[in-house]
C-alpha positions, 0 to 999 in steps of 0.5 A: 633125177638129173640126166648125165647126158649132154645135149648137143643137137636139137634132135638129141634134145627132142629124143630125150623129151619124148621119153617123158610124154607126161612132161608139161612145163619146160624152163631153160637156163644159161648156166647149169649151176643156177638155182630155180629161184624167182627174181624177187629172191635174188634181191638183197633186202639190206639194200632196200631204200625203205623199211618194210615190216612184212618181209618179201610180201611187203617188197612185192606189194611195194614193187607192184604198186609202183609198177601200177602207178606208171604202167597203166598208160602203156598197157592195152588191157588193164590187168584184172587182178594181182596175179595178172599184174605180177605177170605183166610186171615179170615180163617187163623186168620187175622182180616177182615171185613168178618163175617163167616156164614154157609148154614148148620144149624148144622155146625152153632150149632157146633160153638155155643157149640164147645168151652167148656170154654164157657159152663158156658154161653148160646150160640146163633145161628143167622138165616139170610135170606138176601133180596139180596145176591151174589151167587158167590164172582166172581159177587161182583165188588165193595167190598168197599161200605160204606153203606151196609152189603153184603151177598155172597156165595164164590168160594170154595178157601180153604178146610175149606170154603168147609167143613164148607159150608161157606158163608159171610157177608161183612161189609161196608168200613170205612175211619175213626176209628169210631166204626164198627156198629154190625149187629143187629136182625130184621125180616120182617114177610111180606116177611120172610126177616131178622134175628133172633136167637135161644138161646142154653142152656148152660146146654146142650152144652156138650150133644149137642157136642156129638149129633153133633159128632154122626151126623158127625159134628165134629172137623175133619169134619169142619177142614179137616186139621192138626188143626182139627186132633189136636182139635179132639185129645185134645177133646178126651183127655179132653184138650178142 
């Protein structure tokens, strides 16, 4: 279900969200035309510098193994399993099968409007109520399933996950380079399970950024590190 209403204020946004009290996960995107695909799916296998025989599974394993080689000395706590390594890698820009969401709708709205380079196009916030989800990444024993998208709330293994009230969907594992299918909208009105979206008016993005900042949803609150400080300084200076 896609809503034709265009959101132009935080109040309007929250009013729409309140119509769906069972909603659990929220994701904002700067361009309403973008598909819901993980960053791994946006890579071009033809440009890989090495030959991989087991498709996207091989690409993911190679990237994570390279990340492990160099990342460990920079981490306060060593990840306990592959899923925690994926979460760490995701939050530092490495392509993975994970798709970031938040349990806080205002933080999802921030990501739909924060990049002024996309002010020429409408944004979108996806609102998702999964039929099932894991309340902790510790409960997920098999992350290499090949047929389902799984939703989960992670252990807060870094400050960004905590600050962004992060949760994730994990896409199926694939041993081929067939295109990874995007997550698509669909909603069951009988049990309020599924996903729909709200369009964010491009003309209102600048005002929405200011409204969110007044509510404490800002670069520094969502990125509680030097990156967040730099983003705030650049935004105040007009460089973002």
